[in-house]
Structures are given as C-alpha cells and as structure tokens.
C-alpha positions in Angstrom: 43.0 -61.1 -8.9 46.0 -63.1 -10.5 48.6 -64.8 -8.5 51.4 -61.7 -9.6 49.1 -58.9 -8.0 47.8 -61.0 -5.2 51.4 -61.3 -3.9 52.2 -57.7 -4.5 52.9 -56.0 -0.9 51.6 -53.1 0.7 54.3 -51.3 -0.3 53.7 -51.2 -3.5 50.0 -51.1 -3.2 49.8 -47.5 -2.0 53.0 -46.5 -4.4 50.9 -47.3 -7.5 48.3 -45.8 -6.3 50.0 -42.2 -5.5 50.7 -42.3 -1.8 54.3 -41.4 -0.4 56.2 -43.3 1.4 55.9 -42.0 4.8 52.2 -41.3 4.0 52.6 -45.0 3.2 53.7 -46.0 6.4 52.0 -44.0 8.8 48.0 -46.4 7.4 50.3 -49.6 7.6 50.6 -48.6 11.6 47.3 -48.6 11.5 45.3 -51.8 12.5 43.4 -53.7 11.6 44.4 -51.7 8.6 43.2 -54.3 5.4 44.7 -52.4 2.7 45.0 -55.7 -0.3 42.0 -56.3 -1.3 40.7 -59.6 -1.9 37.9 -61.9 -2.4 37.4 -63.3 0.5 37.9 -60.1 2.4 36.3 -56.7 2.9 38.5 -54.0 2.9 38.3 -52.1 6.6 39.2 -48.8 7.1 41.6 -47.2 9.5 39.0 -45.3 12.1 37.6 -49.3 12.2 38.9 -51.8 14.5 35.4 -54.3 14.5 36.3 -57.7 15.7 34.7 -60.1 13.1 34.3 -63.9 13.3 35.2 -66.3 10.2 31.7 -68.3 9.0 33.5 -72.1 9.6 31.5 -73.0 5.3 32.1 -69.7 3.2 35.2 -68.1 5.0 33.2 -64.8 5.6 34.1 -62.1 7.8 30.7 -61.9 9.4 31.1 -58.5 12.3 30.5 -60.1 15.2 28.3 -57.0 16.1 25.1 -57.1 14.0 22.8 -55.1 13.1 18.4 -56.0 14.2 16.3 -54.4 12.9 13.3 -55.1 14.3 13.0 -51.9 15.8 13.5 -49.2 13.8 13.1 -45.5 13.0 10.1 -45.4 10.6 11.7 -42.7 8.5 14.1 -43.6 5.8 16.7 -41.3 6.0 17.2 -41.7 9.6 17.5 -45.6 9.0 20.2 -44.9 6.2 22.0 -42.9 8.6 21.9 -45.0 11.1 23.1 -48.2 8.5 25.6 -45.3 6.9 27.3 -45.1 10.5 27.0 -48.8 11.2 29.0 -49.5 8.1 31.7 -47.6 8.0 32.6 -48.9 11.4 32.8 -51.8 10.2 29.1 -53.8 10.8 28.2 -55.8 7.9 25.6 -58.5 9.4 22.0 -56.1 9.2 19.2 -59.1 10.3 15.2 -58.7 8.8 12.2 -60.7 8.9 8.7 -60.3 6.5 6.3 -59.4 9.8 9.2 -57.2 11.7 7.2 -53.6 11.3 4.4 -54.9 9.6 6.3 -55.9 6.5 8.5 -52.3 6.5 11.5 -53.5 7.6 12.4 -55.2 5.1 12.0 -51.9 2.8 13.6 -49.9 4.8 17.0 -52.2 5.5 16.8 -52.9 1.3 16.4 -49.6 0.3 19.8 -47.8 2.6 21.6 -51.3 1.9 21.0 -51.2 -1.6 23.0 -47.6 -1.8 26.4 -50.2 -1.1 27.6 -52.1 -3.6 26.1 -56.0 -3.0 29.5 -57.8 -1.1 29.2 -54.6 1.3 26.9 -56.1 3.7 25.4 -59.8 4.8 21.5 -59.5 5.0 20.0 -62.3 7.1 15.6 -62.2 7.0 12.8 -65.7 8.1 10.1 -67.5 6.7 8.0 -65.5 9.3 5.3 -68.3 8.5 3.9 -68.2 12.4 0.3 -68.1 11.4 -1.0 -71.5 10.1 -2.7 -70.0 6.8 0.6 -69.5 6.0 1.0 -72.9 6.3 0.9 -73.4 2.5 3.7 -73.8 0.1 2.5 -71.5 -1.8 2.3 -68.8 0.7 5.5 -69.2 2.9 7.2 -70.0 -1.3 5.2 -66.2 -1.7 6.3 -64.8 2.1 10.1 -66.3 0.2 9.9 -64.4 -2.9 9.1 -60.9 -2.1 11.1 -60.9 0.5 13.9 -60.4 -1.7 11.7 -57.3 -3.6 11.7 -55.8 -0.6 15.3 -56.1 0.0 16.7 -55.4 -3.6 19.1 -58.6 -4.0 19.2 -61.9 -6.5 20.4 -63.8 -3.5 20.0 -64.0 1.4 23.1 -64.5 2.5 21.6 -65.8 5.6 17.6 -67.0 5.5 15.6 -69.0 8.7 13.2 -70.9 9.7 11.6 -68.3 11.8 11.0 -69.3 15.7 10.3 -72.8 15.5 9.5 -74.3 18.9 6.0 -74.0 18.7 6.0 -78.2 19.1 6.8 -81.0 16.4 2.9 -80.3 15.1 4.4 -76.3 14.2 7.7 -77.9 12.9 6.5 -79.9 11.5 2.8 -78.4 10.1 4.8 -75.0 8.8 7.7 -76.3 7.2 8.5 -80.2 6.7 4.6 -81.8 5.2 4.0 -79.1 3.0 7.6 -79.6 1.4 8.9 -76.4 2.6 11.6 -76.9 3.8 13.3 -79.4 1.0 12.3 -76.1 -1.4 14.3 -73.8 0.4 17.2 -76.5 0.3 17.2 -76.7 -3.6 17.5 -73.0 -2.6 19.9 -73.1 -0.9 21.6 -75.8 -2.9 21.2 -73.0 -6.5 23.2 -70.4 -4.5 20.3 -68.2 -3.6 20.6 -69.3 -0.5 24.0 -68.4 0.7 23.2 -70.3 4.2 20.6 -71.5 6.5 19.4 -71.5 9.9 16.6 -71.4 12.2 15.8 -68.8 15.3 14.6 -71.1 18.3 11.5 -70.2 21.1 10.1 -72.4 23.2 9.9 -76.4 22.9 14.1 -77.9 23.3 12.5 -81.0 21.3 12.2 -78.6 17.6 15.7 -78.0 18.6 17.2 -81.2 19.5 15.5 -82.4 16.1 16.9 -80.1 13.9 20.0 -80.0 15.4 19.8 -84.3 14.9 18.5 -84.1 11.2 22.3 -81.9 10.9 23.9 -84.9 8.7 21.0 -84.2 6.4 19.9 -80.9 6.7 23.5 -79.0 7.1 22.2 -76.1 9.0 25.3 -73.0 9.1 24.0 -71.7 11.3 21.7 -71.3 14.6 20.2 -68.0 16.8 19.5 -68.6 20.5 18.4 -65.9 22.8 21.5 -66.1 25.1 23.2 -63.9 28.0 24.5 -63.6 31.2 20.9 -64.6 32.7 19.4 -67.1 30.1 22.5 -68.5 30.3 22.0 -70.6 33.8 17.6 -70.0 33.8 16.0 -70.0 31.1 13.7 -67.1 30.3 10.1 -66.6 28.1 10.9 -66.9 24.3 8.9 -66.4 22.2 5.9 -65.9 24.5 6.3 -69.3 25.8 9.1 -70.4 28.4 12.1 -72.3 27.3 13.0 -75.8 28.0 16.6 -75.3 28.1 19.3 -72.3 29.3 21.1 -70.7 27.0 24.7 -72.9 28.2 22.6 -76.1 26.9 21.4 -74.7 23.6 24.7 -72.9 23.2 26.7 -76.4 23.9 24.9 -78.8 21.5 25.2 -76.6 18.4 28.8 -76.1 19.5 29.4 -79.6 19.4 27.1 -80.8 16.5 29.3 -78.2 14.6 26.5 -75.4 14.0 27.4 -71.6 14.3 25.1 -69.2 17.0 24.2 -65.7 16.3 22.4 -64.6 19.4 19.3 -62.6 20.2 18.7 -60.8 23.0 21.9 -60.3 24.4 20.7 -57.8 27.0 17.5 -59.8 27.0 15.2 -57.2 26.7 16.7 -54.1 27.9 16.1 -56.1 31.4 20.2 -55.8 32.3 19.7 -51.9 32.2 16.7 -52.7 35.1 18.8 -54.2 37.7 18.9 -53.3 41.3 21.7 -50.4 42.2 23.3 -53.1 44.4 23.9 -55.5 41.5 24.7 -52.3 39.6 27.7 -51.2 42.1 29.8 -54.7 41.6 30.4 -54.4 38.6 30.6 -50.5 38.5 32.8 -51.8 41.7 35.6 -53.7 38.5 35.1 -51.3 35.5 33.6 -48.1 37.0 32.8 -46.4 32.8 31.1 -49.7 31.8 27.9 -49.8 31.1 25.5 -52.2 32.6 25.1 -53.4 28.5 28.9 -53.5 27.6 29.1 -56.3 30.5 26.1 -58.2 29.2 27.9 -57.4 25.2 31.8 -58.8 26.4 30.1 -61.6 28.3 28.3 -63.3 25.3 31.0 -62.4 22.3 33.8 -63.5 24.9 32.4 -67.7 23.7 33.8 -68.7 20.6 30.9 -70.4 19.0 28.8 -67.1 18.7 29.2 -65.7 15.0 27.5 -62.7 15.5 25.5 -60.6 17.8 22.1 -59.1 17.5 21.4 -55.8 18.6 18.3 -53.9 18.0 19.5 -49.9 17.6 17.3 -46.9 16.6 18.7 -44.3 18.0 22.8 -43.5 17.1 23.6 -43.2 20.6 23.1 -46.7 20.7 24.5 -47.6 17.9 27.7 -45.6 18.7 28.4 -47.4 22.0 27.8 -51.2 21.0 30.1 -50.1 17.6 32.6 -49.4 20.6 32.2 -52.1 22.6 33.2 -54.6 19.5 36.0 -52.4 18.4 37.9 -54.4 19.6 36.0 -55.9 21.8 37.6 -57.2 25.7 37.0 -60.7 26.3 35.5 -61.5 30.2 37.9 -62.4 32.4 37.6 -66.0 34.6 36.9 -63.2 37.8 34.4 -61.1 35.4 32.7 -64.8 35.2 32.7 -64.8 37.8 30.8 -62.3 39.1 28.3 -62.4 36.7 27.3 -65.8 37.4 26.4 -64.6 40.5 24.0 -61.0 39.8 22.5 -63.8 37.6 21.9 -66.3 40.5 20.5 -62.8 42.8 18.2 -62.1 39.9 16.7 -65.6 38.8 17.3 -66.3 42.6 18.8 -70.3 43.6 16.6 -72.7 42.3 16.9 -76.1 43.0 17.1 -79.0 40.3 13.0 -80.4 39.6 14.7 -83.9 39.9 11.7 -86.2 41.1 14.5 -89.1 41.6 12.1 -91.5 39.7 15.7 -92.7 38.2 14.8 -92.7 34.2 18.2 -92.0 33.9 19.5 -94.4 35.3 21.7 -96.9 35.0 24.5 -93.5 34.0 27.4 -95.3 32.0 29.8 -93.6 33.6 28.7 -94.4 37.1 27.4 -91.4 38.1 24.1 -91.2 40.6 22.8 -88.6 38.7 19.5 -88.8 41.5 21.0 -88.6 44.7 24.2 -86.1 43.1 20.2 -84.0 42.8 18.9 -85.1 46.4 21.9 -84.2 47.6 22.4 -80.9 45.7 18.3 -79.4 46.7 19.4 -81.0 49.9 22.0 -78.1 49.9 19.6 -75.6 48.7 16.7 -76.2 51.4 19.7 -75.7 54.1 20.5 -72.5 52.9 24.0 -74.0 52.4 23.8 -73.1 48.7 24.7 -70.9 47.5 27.4 -70.3 48.5 28.7 -67.3 49.7 31.9 -65.0 48.5 35.2 -66.4 49.4 35.9 -63.0 51.2 32.4 -63.8 53.6 33.5 -64.9 57.5 30.9 -68.3 57.0 32.6 -69.0 53.6 34.8 -71.5 54.9 32.0 -73.2 57.6 29.6 -73.3 54.7 31.9 -75.1 52.1 33.4 -77.1 54.7 29.8 -78.0 55.4 28.9 -78.8 51.9 31.6 -80.9 51.0 31.3 -83.7 54.0 27.3 -83.3 53.5 28.8 -84.8 49.7 30.4 -86.6 51.0 28.5 -88.7 53.1 25.6 -89.0 50.7 27.9 -90.2 48.0 30.4 -91.8 49.7 32.0 -93.1 46.4 33.9 -90.8 43.9 32.6 -93.1 41.1 29.2 -91.8 41.8 30.1 -87.8 42.1 29.4 -85.5 39.7 32.7 -84.6 37.6 33.0 -88.3 36.4 29.7 -86.8 34.1 31.1 -86.6 30.2 28.3 -85.6 28.8 27.1 -88.2 27.3 23.4 -86.4 27.1 22.6 -91.1 27.1 20.4 -89.5 29.6 17.9 -86.9 28.0 16.3 -88.7 26.4 14.8 -90.6 29.6 14.5 -87.9 31.2 10.5 -87.7 32.1 11.3 -83.7 33.2 13.6 -83.1 30.8 15.9 -81.6 32.7 19.6 -81.0 31.5 21.3 -83.7 33.1 24.6 -82.5 31.9 24.2 -78.7 32.4 23.4 -79.3 35.9 26.2 -81.8 37.0 28.7 -79.1 36.0 27.2 -77.1 38.2 27.5 -79.3 41.3 31.2 -79.8 40.2 31.8 -75.7 40.4 29.6 -76.1 43.6 32.4 -78.1 45.1 35.4 -76.4 43.9 33.6 -73.7 45.7 34.2 -69.8 43.6 
C-alpha cells in the first residue's frame, strides 16, 4: 500500500466503495471498526468487539480469547461451524497439537481454517515428542513436517516445545542432545516458524533453564497454566505436581520479556464445581456472571498475557466466551481480593514449607527469610491466619495480635518482608525450592490486612 493510500481518510475510503455519507457516518460510529486495512492490522467487522493483545516482536494483534482445539467434535461440519463463528467474532488464535484426538485435531483444524485467507488466523501447534521412541531427530522432524501437511499451511505462526517439565534428562533427550531445537531455531530463521516457544508442565527447573537462556534462544512466548487458584496454589500439571505457582511462572516470564499464553484458565472445569457458598460470594457481586466469566476476566486482567486458551466444543460455550472478551472488563482490586480469598478457601491456607535451614541466607537486602517464614507458619498454626474479612467482628483483634507477634519475632524492621527486592538470589539456594519472593509478597499483603 503506497503512502497516498495509507493516508486515505475513512470517509474517502467509504465514498470510493460507494457507501453514502449517512451510512458512512453510521459505520464510523461503530467501535471497534477498522475500515482501513494495512499490513499490520486485521479488518474488524461491526459485530466484532474482541479484545486484542499485541505480540511484542511482530506487532501482530492476537485475540485475547484463543481457541483450544484439543477436544473438538469428531465431525468436520460441526468444527467448521465453530470456527466460522469464532472468526466472525474476532477470534484469530487456534491452538492444536499432533497428539490431540489421536492426530485428528490437526486435520479437522486444518480443514476448517484452510477455507479462509491465510492472514485471517494464527495457528499454534507443537512438537509432541513426549514418547521416548519419538526422541530421535528423524522422528521429531517427521512430526514437524506432518503438522504442515495436516494443517495445510506453508508456515506455522506459533510453534511450541510441548510439555517441558519432565526433568532435565527429558529436556535434553527430546530437544537438545538430538539437535531438534537447533533445527527449529533454523526453521524460525527461515520463516517457516514465525514464533517459537514452549509449554510448561511440572519440573520448574526446566522452565527456569529455558528462560535463563533467553539470550541464546530468544523465546517469543511460553504457555503456562494460570488461573486464580493456581496463582498461589500449585496444581497437578501433565500428571505431575508443578514445583511453582502460576504467580512465579507469570512473573518470571514477564521479567524475562516473554509473553504468556494461558492454558487451563478454568482449571479443568473445577470452577464449575465450586462449593455453593463460594459461588454465592461471586453472585453477590456480579449476579449475572458465571464462574467461567470471573475466571476469564481474572486471567485477562494481566497485561503480559498474549491470549487465553479455551477448549470450546459447544456453540453455547463459544458464544458465552466471546461475549466475555468482547470487550474484556478487567477485574477491580476488590474483585481480585475476593477471588484470592475464594482460592484460599478452595485450597486450604497452606503454611510455607520452610525448614529454617538458612541456606538462603544472607539476603543482600537484609531480610530475615527463615525468621519471616517461621512466624508466618506459627500464626497459621495458632489460627491467627488467614485474616477474616474486615467486616468480621474479630478482624481488628486478630490483625493486632498478628502485628504484635510479628514485631516481637522480628524486632529489627530492616529484616521485614517488605525489604525484599525480588532479586531471586535466594532461589537456587533453597533445597525446598520455595518461591521465596512470592511468599514474602504474601506476608506483606497480610501485614497490610485485607
């Protein structure tokens, strides 16, 4: 598009299309309506109010609602209908993998999307070589090439190392020692992969190692499990218990400059099975909102999220989710506090698994890490924590006792949790793999009171 066309006004553009002045004014009043097309932005129809996030490297606009293709109907016509509705309403990110539906997901997805211009959607798929027999270079490369065939594309927009977190031996065997990661890096350089990333399940040492080598690999994104329960209460991921809460995964990614794709925002449907007294608390604030809408709004409120995946195999679920993100209404501070309280009740209020070995010491900023954790755990044991709601009759008394005990246990304020600068120097020293800065933040929140 030359400079003259780029500077064409919306009104002039509509006039040349033969649209009358009155119609043009009416169309221009609709938001968001991007009438002028250019190389970087996708056209948005009048009924599309989808929220988008910008991919940092390319400037691509990615729908904050992503379509997870893991459990599609095993019927091409039904899949086509879902994809048609999604694209019509602004969804442009579609996530699949060779292992989904025994290999059929890529086929169904490819058939549905191939009916559209290639610039209408972004496709994500993965190197699903978890089975040891697929670890060889040839087998992994064959899987990669088959994805192109099944998806009917000449490039893959977002390609992932699937399910890292099985331990460093697995990471090395699947991607490093066999040369397949080097191959994928070259494919990105050649343009057949536009963005390279990984999805995480399990052993946080793998996650840390990949991000700590960001200068070498230049990850474009990573995929993590994140929801308001896993934020502070690590979940079972990929059949293994994660070593890190979602709070740590998100913060580490953000600090490294890597955007996040979120999986399991609804925690595998667990939020649809919440205790009635917990859903009643949500209904008291937003009577018309489902727990799913609460969960999606919470995830989407974080700015480093590129897209949020939802496995939608029913039209009613797709329609509701599209409404939630069109546009997304971010959570208020009060709503975030409510969801944190609900998460604590769902998971119990755990103590910090510190053995006071003091391997983490000294802290370069003077924080008494074992001392803070010891008193926090004591307060939990003595039922001072968690603090009740401010309106509770015993809130003030329990907060006073907690503060008095804290000041007695750590008389020197230079040793308090609020001195933590999140430098992470303590992390590799802790044999319990405690996410120490995150736990310090929890103590600071408790000191402030809810």
